[in-house]
LOMARMI-850038 format. One record per atom (N, C-alpha, C, CB): residue number from 1; x, y, z. Coordinates in steps of 0.05 Angstrom, whole numbers. Each point is the difference from the previous one (the first is absolute). Glycine has a CB too. Layout:
N
+-----+--------+--------+--------+
!   n !     c1 !     c2 !     c3 !
+-----+--------+--------+--------+
! NUM !      X !      Y !      Z !
...
+-----+--------+--------+--------+
END
This chain:
154
+-----+--------+--------+--------+
!   n !     c1 !     c2 !     c3 !
+-----+--------+--------+--------+
!   1 !  -2996 !   -841 !   -452 !
!   1 !    -24 !     25 !      0 !
!   1 !     -5 !     10 !    -20 !
!   1 !      8 !     13 !     34 !
!   2 !    -31 !    -18 !    -31 !
!   2 !    -25 !     15 !    -22 !
!   2 !     -4 !     32 !      5 !
!   2 !    -30 !    -47 !      0 !
!   3 !     16 !     53 !    -24 !
!   3 !     -7 !     31 !     13 !
!   3 !    -14 !      2 !     26 !
!   3 !     -6 !     15 !    -45 !
!   4 !    -13 !    -44 !     51 !
!   4 !    -31 !      9 !      9 !
!   4 !     19 !     -2 !     28 !
!   4 !    -55 !    -23 !    -35 !
!   5 !     75 !     -6 !     42 !
!   5 !     17 !      9 !     19 !
!   5 !     16 !     16 !      9 !
!   5 !    -10 !    -25 !     -7 !
!   6 !     27 !     39 !    -13 !
!   6 !     15 !     32 !     13 !
!   6 !    -29 !     19 !     13 !
!   6 !     49 !      6 !    -48 !
!   7 !    -68 !     -6 !     38 !
!   7 !    -23 !     14 !      6 !
!   7 !     -9 !      4 !     34 !
!   7 !    -12 !    -20 !    -49 !
!   8 !     22 !     -4 !     61 !
!   8 !     -8 !    -13 !     24 !
!   8 !     20 !     -1 !     16 !
!   8 !    -29 !    -24 !    -20 !
!   9 !     44 !     13 !     14 !
!   9 !     32 !     -2 !     19 !
!   9 !     12 !     34 !      8 !
!   9 !     19 !    -52 !    -34 !
!  10 !    -21 !     43 !     71 !
!  10 !     -2 !     25 !     11 !
!  10 !     28 !     19 !    -13 !
!  10 !    -29 !    -23 !     49 !
!  11 !     52 !     -1 !    -57 !
!  11 !     25 !      6 !     -7 !
!  11 !      4 !     19 !    -19 !
!  11 !      7 !    -39 !     13 !
!  12 !    -26 !     49 !    -36 !
!  12 !     13 !      1 !    -36 !
!  12 !    -29 !     13 !      5 !
!  12 !     40 !    -47 !    -34 !
!  13 !    -60 !     65 !     55 !
!  13 !    -26 !     13 !     -9 !
!  13 !     15 !     29 !      5 !
!  13 !    -47 !    -36 !     15 !
!  14 !     38 !     46 !    -28 !
!  14 !     10 !     36 !     -3 !
!  14 !    -15 !     20 !     20 !
!  14 !      8 !     -6 !    -54 !
!  15 !      8 !     16 !     70 !
!  15 !    -18 !     12 !     22 !
!  15 !    -11 !     26 !    -11 !
!  15 !     27 !    -20 !     38 !
!  16 !    -54 !     24 !    -29 !
!  16 !    -11 !     19 !    -23 !
!  16 !     -9 !     27 !     29 !
!  16 !    -27 !    -47 !    -53 !
!  17 !     32 !     71 !     37 !
!  17 !    -10 !     19 !     27 !
!  17 !    -29 !      8 !    -10 !
!  17 !     51 !     25 !     16 !
!  18 !    -73 !    -25 !     10 !
!  18 !    -22 !     10 !    -23 !
!  18 !      5 !     28 !     -8 !
!  18 !    -38 !    -29 !     19 !
!  19 !     12 !     40 !    -44 !
!  19 !      6 !     30 !      7 !
!  19 !     -4 !     22 !     21 !
!  19 !     -4 !    -14 !    -34 !
!  20 !     17 !     41 !     33 !
!  20 !     -1 !     22 !      9 !
!  20 !    -34 !      9 !     -2 !
!  20 !     55 !      9 !    -13 !
!  21 !    -60 !    -11 !     44 !
!  21 !    -32 !     13 !    -13 !
!  21 !      2 !     25 !     29 !
!  21 !    -42 !    -56 !    -27 !
!  22 !     37 !     80 !     10 !
!  22 !     -9 !     19 !     12 !
!  22 !    -37 !      4 !      2 !
!  22 !     53 !     17 !    -16 !
!  23 !    -52 !    -17 !     37 !
!  23 !    -39 !      7 !     13 !
!  23 !      8 !     32 !      8 !
!  23 !    -25 !    -57 !     31 !
!  24 !     -2 !     64 !    -47 !
!  24 !      4 !     26 !      6 !
!  24 !     11 !     22 !    -10 !
!  24 !     -3 !    -21 !     24 !
!  25 !     10 !     18 !    -54 !
!  25 !      6 !     16 !    -12 !
!  25 !    -17 !      5 !    -18 !
!  25 !     35 !     -7 !     12 !
!  26 !    -34 !     37 !     -2 !
!  26 !    -31 !     17 !    -17 !
!  26 !     19 !     19 !    -13 !
!  26 !    -51 !      2 !     37 !
!  27 !     74 !      6 !    -33 !
!  27 !      7 !     26 !    -25 !
!  27 !     28 !      8 !      5 !
!  27 !    -47 !     22 !     -3 !
!  28 !     55 !     -8 !     -7 !
!  28 !     35 !     10 !     -9 !
!  28 !      5 !      6 !     31 !
!  28 !      2 !     29 !    -56 !
!  29 !    -19 !    -13 !     72 !
!  29 !     13 !     -1 !     35 !
!  29 !      3 !    -24 !     13 !
!  29 !    -21 !     40 !     10 !
!  30 !     14 !    -70 !    -26 !
!  30 !      3 !    -22 !     18 !
!  30 !     24 !    -15 !    -16 !
!  30 !    -54 !     -3 !     21 !
!  31 !     52 !     10 !    -43 !
!  31 !     13 !    -14 !    -17 !
!  31 !     36 !      7 !     -2 !
!  31 !    -52 !     -1 !    -25 !
!  32 !     52 !     35 !     42 !
!  32 !     16 !      4 !     16 !
!  32 !     18 !    -10 !     22 !
!  32 !    -26 !     20 !    -18 !
!  33 !      1 !    -24 !     24 !
!  33 !     22 !    -16 !     30 !
!  33 !      7 !    -26 !      4 !
!  33 !    -21 !     27 !     25 !
!  34 !     -3 !    -42 !    -53 !
!  34 !      8 !    -23 !      2 !
!  34 !     27 !    -10 !    -16 !
!  34 !    -49 !     -4 !     11 !
!  35 !     57 !     26 !    -28 !
!  35 !     18 !     -3 !    -22 !
!  35 !     37 !      5 !     12 !
!  35 !    -50 !     19 !    -37 !
!  36 !     34 !      5 !     64 !
!  36 !     31 !      9 !     17 !
!  36 !      7 !    -23 !     11 !
!  36 !     -8 !     47 !     16 !
!  37 !     -6 !    -70 !     -2 !
!  37 !    -16 !    -22 !     20 !
!  37 !     27 !    -18 !    -13 !
!  37 !    -69 !      6 !      5 !
!  38 !     64 !     -9 !    -32 !
!  38 !      9 !    -22 !    -12 !
!  38 !     26 !      0 !     -7 !
!  38 !    -38 !     -5 !    -12 !
!  39 !     37 !     42 !      4 !
!  39 !     39 !      4 !     -7 !
!  39 !     12 !      2 !     18 !
!  39 !      0 !     22 !    -33 !
!  40 !    -10 !    -16 !     58 !
!  40 !     18 !     -9 !     29 !
!  40 !      4 !    -25 !      3 !
!  40 !    -17 !     33 !     24 !
!  41 !     -1 !    -44 !    -36 !
!  41 !      4 !    -37 !      9 !
!  41 !     13 !    -16 !    -24 !
!  41 !    -47 !     -1 !     29 !
!  42 !     57 !     24 !    -46 !
!  42 !     25 !    -13 !    -21 !
!  42 !    -13 !     -4 !    -25 !
!  42 !     27 !    -27 !     34 !
!  43 !    -58 !     22 !    -40 !
!  43 !    -17 !    -12 !    -14 !
!  43 !    -10 !     22 !    -20 !
!  43 !     -9 !    -34 !     38 !
!  44 !     35 !     39 !    -57 !
!  44 !     -8 !     23 !    -19 !
!  44 !    -12 !     -1 !    -29 !
!  44 !     33 !     15 !     26 !
!  45 !    -38 !    -42 !    -38 !
!  45 !    -13 !    -28 !    -16 !
!  45 !    -36 !     11 !      8 !
!  45 !     49 !    -53 !     11 !
!  46 !    -50 !     39 !     13 !
!  46 !    -32 !      6 !     19 !
!  46 !     -8 !     29 !     -6 !
!  46 !     10 !    -32 !     45 !
!  47 !      7 !     62 !    -41 !
!  47 !     -4 !     19 !     12 !
!  47 !     -7 !      8 !    -23 !
!  47 !     24 !      4 !     40 !
!  48 !     -8 !     -9 !    -70 !
!  48 !    -12 !     14 !    -22 !
!  48 !    -28 !    -14 !    -13 !
!  48 !     51 !     16 !     -9 !
!  49 !    -59 !    -43 !     30 !
!  49 !    -22 !     -4 !    -15 !
!  49 !    -19 !     13 !     16 !
!  49 !     14 !    -41 !    -24 !
!  50 !    -12 !     50 !     44 !
!  50 !    -18 !     19 !     18 !
!  50 !    -11 !     30 !    -22 !
!  50 !     34 !    -17 !     54 !
!  51 !      3 !     40 !    -54 !
!  51 !      0 !     22 !     -5 !
!  51 !    -11 !     -1 !    -27 !
!  51 !     34 !     12 !     32 !
!  52 !    -32 !    -29 !    -60 !
!  52 !      1 !      6 !    -25 !
!  52 !    -38 !      4 !     -1 !
!  52 !     56 !    -32 !    -19 !
!  53 !    -70 !     19 !     37 !
!  53 !    -27 !      3 !    -12 !
!  53 !    -10 !     29 !     16 !
!  53 !    -12 !    -58 !    -11 !
!  54 !     20 !     60 !     31 !
!  54 !     -2 !     26 !     12 !
!  54 !      4 !     22 !    -13 !
!  54 !     10 !    -19 !     31 !
!  55 !     15 !     20 !    -37 !
!  55 !     14 !     26 !    -24 !
!  55 !    -27 !     -5 !    -26 !
!  55 !     72 !     -7 !      8 !
!  56 !    -78 !    -21 !    -15 !
!  56 !    -18 !      9 !    -16 !
!  56 !    -20 !     22 !      2 !
!  56 !     10 !    -38 !     -6 !
!  57 !    -23 !     44 !     29 !
!  57 !    -24 !      7 !     13 !
!  57 !     12 !     28 !      3 !
!  57 !    -20 !    -46 !     25 !
!  58 !     45 !     49 !    -14 !
!  58 !      7 !     17 !     13 !
!  58 !     37 !     16 !    -19 !
!  58 !    -39 !    -32 !     52 !
!  59 !     46 !     36 !    -85 !
!  59 !     17 !     -1 !      5 !
!  59 !     20 !     21 !      3 !
!  59 !    -17 !    -35 !    -12 !
!  60 !      8 !     56 !     30 !
!  60 !     22 !     20 !      8 !
!  60 !     -3 !      0 !     19 !
!  60 !      7 !     24 !    -26 !
!  61 !     -9 !    -54 !     39 !
!  61 !      8 !      0 !     38 !
!  61 !     25 !      4 !      1 !
!  61 !    -29 !    -34 !     18 !
!  62 !     43 !     53 !     -9 !
!  62 !     29 !      3 !     14 !
!  62 !      6 !    -28 !     18 !
!  62 !     -7 !     57 !      4 !
!  63 !     -6 !    -58 !     10 !
!  63 !      6 !    -28 !     21 !
!  63 !      4 !    -23 !    -18 !
!  63 !    -32 !     13 !     41 !
!  64 !      9 !    -20 !    -54 !
!  64 !      1 !    -25 !     -8 !
!  64 !     26 !      2 !    -14 !
!  64 !    -50 !    -12 !     -2 !
!  65 !     59 !     28 !    -23 !
!  65 !     15 !     -3 !    -18 !
!  65 !     28 !      0 !     19 !
!  65 !    -33 !     21 !    -42 !
!  66 !     36 !     -5 !     67 !
!  66 !     26 !     -2 !      9 !
!  66 !      7 !    -13 !      8 !
!  66 !      2 !     22 !      3 !
!  67 !    -30 !    -51 !      6 !
!  67 !     -1 !    -33 !      9 !
!  67 !     13 !    -15 !    -26 !
!  67 !    -49 !      2 !     34 !
!  68 !     36 !     12 !    -48 !
!  68 !      6 !    -19 !    -27 !
!  68 !     29 !      5 !    -11 !
!  68 !    -51 !      2 !    -14 !
!  69 !     63 !      9 !     14 !
!  69 !     31 !      7 !     -5 !
!  69 !     21 !    -11 !     20 !
!  69 !    -18 !     41 !    -20 !
!  70 !     11 !    -42 !     47 !
!  70 !      9 !    -18 !     26 !
!  70 !    -10 !    -25 !    -20 !
!  70 !     -8 !     30 !     57 !
!  71 !     -6 !    -44 !    -55 !
!  71 !     -8 !    -24 !    -10 !
!  71 !     14 !    -13 !    -23 !
!  71 !    -39 !     16 !     17 !
!  72 !     45 !      9 !    -36 !
!  72 !     17 !    -16 !    -27 !
!  72 !     30 !      6 !     13 !
!  72 !    -36 !     10 !    -52 !
!  73 !     53 !     11 !     65 !
!  73 !     17 !     -3 !     17 !
!  73 !     11 !    -32 !      8 !
!  73 !    -22 !     46 !     14 !
!  74 !      4 !    -55 !     11 !
!  74 !      1 !    -20 !     14 !
!  74 !     -5 !    -21 !    -31 !
!  74 !    -17 !     23 !     59 !
!  75 !      6 !    -23 !    -76 !
!  75 !     -5 !    -23 !    -22 !
!  75 !     30 !      5 !    -17 !
!  75 !    -64 !      1 !     -6 !
!  76 !     81 !     19 !      3 !
!  76 !     24 !      5 !    -18 !
!  76 !    -11 !      7 !    -25 !
!  76 !     30 !    -31 !     23 !
!  77 !    -58 !     42 !    -29 !
!  77 !     -4 !     16 !    -18 !
!  77 !      3 !     18 !      0 !
!  77 !    -16 !    -17 !     -5 !
!  78 !     45 !     31 !     -7 !
!  78 !     12 !     13 !     18 !
!  78 !     -7 !     36 !    -32 !
!  78 !     48 !    -56 !     44 !
!  79 !    -54 !     45 !    -66 !
!  79 !    -15 !     10 !    -21 !
!  79 !    -17 !     14 !      1 !
!  79 !      8 !    -25 !    -12 !
!  80 !    -33 !     13 !     27 !
!  80 !    -28 !      2 !      8 !
!  80 !      2 !     15 !     25 !
!  80 !    -17 !    -44 !    -21 !
!  81 !     32 !     38 !     38 !
!  81 !      5 !     22 !     30 !
!  81 !      4 !     23 !    -11 !
!  81 !     23 !    -28 !     32 !
!  82 !     -3 !     31 !    -44 !
!  82 !     17 !     27 !    -13 !
!  82 !    -18 !     19 !    -11 !
!  82 !     37 !    -26 !    -14 !
!  83 !    -48 !     14 !     -4 !
!  83 !    -30 !     15 !    -17 !
!  83 !    -16 !     11 !     20 !
!  83 !     -6 !    -34 !    -37 !
!  84 !      2 !     20 !     52 !
!  84 !    -28 !      5 !     24 !
!  84 !     15 !     22 !     14 !
!  84 !    -26 !    -53 !     12 !
!  85 !     55 !     40 !     -3 !
!  85 !      5 !     27 !     14 !
!  85 !      5 !     22 !     -7 !
!  85 !      9 !    -22 !     20 !
!  86 !     -2 !     22 !    -40 !
!  86 !     13 !     24 !    -30 !
!  86 !    -31 !     22 !      9 !
!  86 !     30 !    -45 !    -62 !
!  87 !    -54 !     35 !     57 !
!  87 !    -26 !      6 !      3 !
!  87 !     -8 !     20 !     35 !
!  87 !     -6 !    -54 !    -37 !
!  88 !     20 !     33 !     37 !
!  88 !     -9 !     12 !     37 !
!  88 !     14 !     19 !     10 !
!  88 !     -9 !    -41 !     16 !
!  89 !     37 !     48 !    -18 !
!  89 !     11 !     16 !      6 !
!  89 !      2 !     35 !    -21 !
!  89 !     21 !    -52 !     26 !
!  90 !    -33 !     43 !    -50 !
!  90 !    -14 !     20 !    -22 !
!  90 !    -18 !     10 !     12 !
!  90 !      6 !    -20 !    -37 !
!  91 !    -17 !     14 !     50 !
!  91 !    -36 !      7 !     11 !
!  91 !     17 !      9 !     26 !
!  91 !    -49 !    -42 !    -20 !
!  92 !     59 !     38 !     36 !
!  92 !      2 !      2 !     37 !
!  92 !     32 !     -4 !      2 !
!  92 !    -54 !    -28 !     20 !
!  93 !     77 !     45 !    -32 !
!  93 !     28 !     -2 !      4 !
!  93 !      4 !     -4 !     39 !
!  93 !     10 !     37 !    -53 !
!  94 !    -23 !    -22 !     66 !
!  94 !      4 !      9 !     27 !
!  94 !     -6 !    -25 !     20 !
!  94 !    -15 !     50 !    -14 !
!  95 !      5 !    -79 !     -8 !
!  95 !      1 !    -17 !     15 !
!  95 !     21 !    -21 !     -3 !
!  95 !    -43 !     14 !      4 !
!  96 !     62 !    -18 !     22 !
!  96 !     18 !     -8 !      8 !
!  96 !      2 !    -31 !     -7 !
!  96 !     -1 !     40 !     31 !
!  97 !    -21 !    -51 !    -13 !
!  97 !     -1 !    -36 !     -9 !
!  97 !     -1 !     -4 !    -27 !
!  97 !    -25 !    -15 !     36 !
!  98 !     17 !     33 !    -61 !
!  98 !      4 !     -9 !    -22 !
!  98 !     13 !     13 !    -16 !
!  98 !    -29 !    -19 !      8 !
!  99 !     53 !     38 !      2 !
!  99 !     25 !      6 !     -8 !
!  99 !     14 !    -16 !      5 !
!  99 !     -5 !     36 !      3 !
! 100 !      5 !    -50 !     15 !
! 100 !     23 !    -17 !     17 !
! 100 !     -6 !    -29 !    -23 !
! 100 !     -3 !     23 !     68 !
! 101 !    -21 !    -33 !    -68 !
! 101 !    -11 !    -28 !    -15 !
! 101 !     12 !      3 !    -34 !
! 101 !    -53 !     -5 !     34 !
! 102 !     46 !     28 !    -44 !
! 102 !     10 !      7 !    -28 !
! 102 !     36 !     -6 !      1 !
! 102 !    -45 !     42 !     -8 !
! 103 !     62 !    -25 !     30 !
! 103 !     20 !      4 !     -2 !
! 103 !     10 !    -29 !      6 !
! 103 !     -2 !     52 !      9 !
! 104 !     -7 !    -74 !      8 !
! 104 !     12 !    -28 !      7 !
! 104 !     -5 !    -23 !    -22 !
! 104 !     -6 !     14 !     50 !
! 105 !    -18 !      6 !    -68 !
! 105 !    -10 !    -15 !    -21 !
! 105 !     27 !      6 !    -25 !
! 105 !    -62 !      7 !     16 !
! 106 !     65 !     15 !    -18 !
! 106 !     21 !      2 !    -10 !
! 106 !     28 !    -17 !      6 !
! 106 !    -27 !     39 !     -3 !
! 107 !     32 !    -30 !     23 !
! 107 !     19 !    -17 !      8 !
! 107 !      4 !    -29 !    -11 !
! 107 !     -8 !     29 !     35 !
! 108 !    -13 !    -49 !    -21 !
! 108 !     -5 !    -21 !     -1 !
! 108 !     13 !    -13 !    -37 !
! 108 !    -46 !     15 !     47 !
! 109 !     44 !     15 !    -68 !
! 109 !      5 !    -10 !    -24 !
! 109 !     21 !     15 !     -3 !
! 109 !    -40 !    -15 !    -17 !
! 110 !     65 !     20 !     30 !
! 110 !     21 !      9 !      1 !
! 110 !      1 !     30 !    -10 !
! 110 !     14 !    -47 !     -2 !
! 111 !    -41 !     60 !     -1 !
! 111 !      2 !     11 !    -16 !
! 111 !      5 !     32 !     27 !
! 111 !    -28 !    -38 !    -51 !
! 112 !     58 !     29 !     62 !
! 112 !     11 !     25 !     17 !
! 112 !     -9 !     24 !      1 !
! 112 !     31 !    -19 !     -5 !
! 113 !     -8 !     30 !    -18 !
! 113 !     -6 !     34 !      7 !
! 113 !    -30 !      6 !     -9 !
! 113 !     54 !     19 !    -12 !
! 114 !    -77 !    -38 !      4 !
! 114 !    -24 !     18 !     -8 !
! 114 !    -15 !    -10 !     30 !
! 114 !     -4 !      0 !    -65 !
! 115 !     11 !    -15 !     82 !
! 115 !     -5 !    -11 !     18 !
! 115 !     -3 !     21 !     30 !
! 115 !     22 !    -42 !    -31 !
! 116 !     10 !     61 !     27 !
! 116 !     12 !      9 !     20 !
! 116 !    -25 !     36 !     12 !
! 116 !     63 !    -31 !    -25 !
! 117 !    -66 !     42 !      5 !
! 117 !    -19 !     29 !     -3 !
! 117 !    -26 !     -7 !     24 !
! 117 !      9 !     12 !    -65 !
! 118 !    -18 !    -44 !     57 !
! 118 !    -26 !     -2 !     15 !
! 118 !     10 !     -6 !     28 !
! 118 !    -32 !    -18 !    -41 !
! 119 !     52 !     -5 !     42 !
! 119 !      4 !     -7 !     27 !
! 119 !     11 !     26 !     21 !
! 119 !     10 !    -51 !    -22 !
! 120 !      7 !     64 !      7 !
! 120 !     13 !     31 !     22 !
! 120 !    -22 !     13 !      4 !
! 120 !     45 !     14 !    -16 !
! 121 !    -75 !    -13 !     -7 !
! 121 !    -22 !     18 !      7 !
! 121 !    -19 !    -10 !     31 !
! 121 !     -1 !     10 !    -61 !
! 122 !      7 !    -32 !     50 !
! 122 !    -20 !    -24 !     17 !
! 122 !     13 !      3 !     34 !
! 122 !     -5 !    -45 !    -49 !
! 123 !     28 !     55 !     49 !
! 123 !     15 !     -6 !     23 !
! 123 !     -5 !     19 !     21 !
! 123 !     32 !    -20 !    -28 !
! 124 !    -23 !     47 !     12 !
! 124 !     -9 !     21 !      9 !
! 124 !    -19 !      3 !      2 !
! 124 !     24 !     13 !     -9 !
! 125 !    -52 !    -13 !     -2 !
! 125 !    -27 !     -3 !      4 !
! 125 !     -9 !    -14 !     19 !
! 125 !     -3 !      6 !    -37 !
! 126 !     17 !    -23 !     44 !
! 126 !    -17 !    -22 !     21 !
! 126 !     22 !      0 !     22 !
! 126 !    -30 !    -36 !    -36 !
! 127 !     56 !     46 !     49 !
! 127 !     18 !     -5 !     13 !
! 127 !      9 !    -30 !     10 !
! 127 !    -13 !     45 !      7 !
! 128 !     -7 !    -62 !    -27 !
! 128 !     11 !    -29 !     13 !
! 128 !     21 !     -8 !      2 !
! 128 !    -27 !    -12 !    -13 !
! 129 !     42 !     -5 !     30 !
! 129 !     24 !    -15 !     -8 !
! 129 !      7 !     -8 !    -17 !
! 129 !     -4 !     -6 !     25 !
! 130 !    -13 !    -10 !    -34 !
! 130 !     -4 !    -33 !    -15 !
! 130 !      8 !     22 !    -27 !
! 130 !    -51 !    -46 !     29 !
! 131 !     41 !     55 !    -39 !
! 131 !     -9 !     21 !    -24 !
! 131 !     38 !     14 !      3 !
! 131 !    -75 !     15 !      8 !
! 132 !     84 !     -4 !      3 !
! 132 !     21 !      6 !      6 !
! 132 !     27 !    -24 !    -10 !
! 132 !    -32 !     29 !     37 !
! 133 !     21 !    -52 !    -23 !
! 133 !     15 !    -22 !     -9 !
! 133 !      8 !     -4 !    -26 !
! 133 !    -19 !    -16 !     31 !
! 134 !     -9 !     17 !    -45 !
! 134 !     -1 !     -8 !    -29 !
! 134 !     14 !     27 !    -21 !
! 134 !    -50 !    -33 !     14 !
! 135 !     51 !     45 !    -11 !
! 135 !     10 !     24 !     -3 !
! 135 !     32 !      0 !      1 !
! 135 !    -44 !     17 !     19 !
! 136 !     50 !    -26 !      2 !
! 136 !     27 !    -15 !     -3 !
! 136 !      5 !    -20 !     -5 !
! 136 !      7 !     19 !     18 !
! 137 !    -19 !    -46 !    -32 !
! 137 !      3 !    -19 !     -6 !
! 137 !      1 !     10 !    -25 !
! 137 !    -15 !    -27 !     34 !
! 138 !     -5 !     46 !    -53 !
! 138 !      4 !      3 !    -25 !
! 138 !     27 !     20 !     -6 !
! 138 !    -53 !    -11 !     -6 !
! 139 !     64 !     24 !     18 !
! 139 !     15 !     16 !     -5 !
! 139 !     21 !    -20 !      1 !
! 139 !    -22 !     43 !     13 !
! 140 !     28 !    -56 !      1 !
! 140 !     23 !    -29 !      6 !
! 140 !      2 !    -12 !    -27 !
! 140 !    -14 !    -15 !     51 !
! 141 !     -8 !     14 !    -71 !
! 141 !      4 !    -18 !    -19 !
! 141 !      3 !      9 !    -26 !
! 141 !    -22 !    -25 !     27 !
! 142 !     12 !     55 !    -18 !
! 142 !      5 !     13 !    -28 !
! 142 !     31 !     11 !      1 !
! 142 !    -55 !     16 !     -7 !
! 143 !     74 !    -15 !     31 !
! 143 !     29 !     -4 !      3 !
! 143 !      9 !    -31 !      1 !
! 143 !      1 !     46 !     27 !
! 144 !     -7 !    -64 !    -24 !
! 144 !      7 !    -24 !     -9 !
! 144 !      2 !      5 !    -31 !
! 144 !    -23 !    -27 !     40 !
! 145 !      2 !     31 !    -52 !
! 145 !     -7 !    -14 !    -23 !
! 145 !     13 !     20 !    -29 !
! 145 !    -48 !    -25 !     31 !
! 146 !     66 !     46 !     -5 !
! 146 !     14 !     19 !    -19 !
! 146 !    -22 !     18 !    -17 !
! 146 !     40 !    -36 !     -5 !
! 147 !    -62 !     43 !     10 !
! 147 !    -18 !     17 !    -13 !
! 147 !      0 !     28 !      5 !
! 147 !    -23 !    -37 !     -1 !
! 148 !     37 !     42 !     22 !
! 148 !      9 !     30 !     18 !
! 148 !     19 !     -4 !     21 !
! 148 !    -46 !     18 !     -4 !
! 149 !     61 !      3 !     16 !
! 149 !     16 !    -14 !     13 !
! 149 !    -10 !     13 !     35 !
! 149 !     45 !     -8 !    -48 !
! 150 !    -34 !     -9 !     71 !
! 150 !     -4 !     15 !     29 !
! 150 !     -2 !     15 !      0 !
! 150 !     14 !    -12 !     19 !
! 151 !      8 !     36 !    -24 !
! 151 !      2 !     29 !      1 !
! 151 !    -21 !     18 !    -10 !
! 151 !     40 !    -11 !     -3 !
! 152 !    -54 !     -5 !    -26 !
! 152 !    -26 !     15 !     -7 !
! 152 !    -17 !      3 !     15 !
! 152 !      6 !    -11 !    -32 !
! 153 !    -17 !    -10 !     46 !
! 153 !    -31 !     -8 !     12 !
! 153 !      2 !      9 !     27 !
! 153 !    -11 !    -43 !    -27 !
! 154 !     27 !     66 !     34 !
! 154 !      1 !     18 !     27 !
! 154 !    -22 !     20 !    -13 !
! 154 !     58 !     -4 !     24 !
+-----+--------+--------+--------+
END
């Protein structure tokens, strides 16, 4: 089978998805809606393609920066996520989602001792049972790795 036969043979053709088109995207506010939808559908690469141009226009947009951090987390670009989340936490220490995300980012890097204060604070601020579970999970990992004892975690 030569190359031209492969191109026309349906069994060897690669399926190509059409590019994603976002009608009516006019500014950062529509970029936020589009990017949020993409992230909810687990499409972080496509979300970043929407977020980056919008942030070029409005670099201090906290909502877009938060979505960018979420996209980095989904793509396991943990250092980039950590850098963005650290800046967001510095700017708004009362944001429990950002603080929890920073704790999770550190946890995913096995930096449990650094993650725990952020996770504890987020759990206290939000009252979210999922945040409480994250605290317990990291406390257990700290004890299992010998970094601290169970007695010191209380």
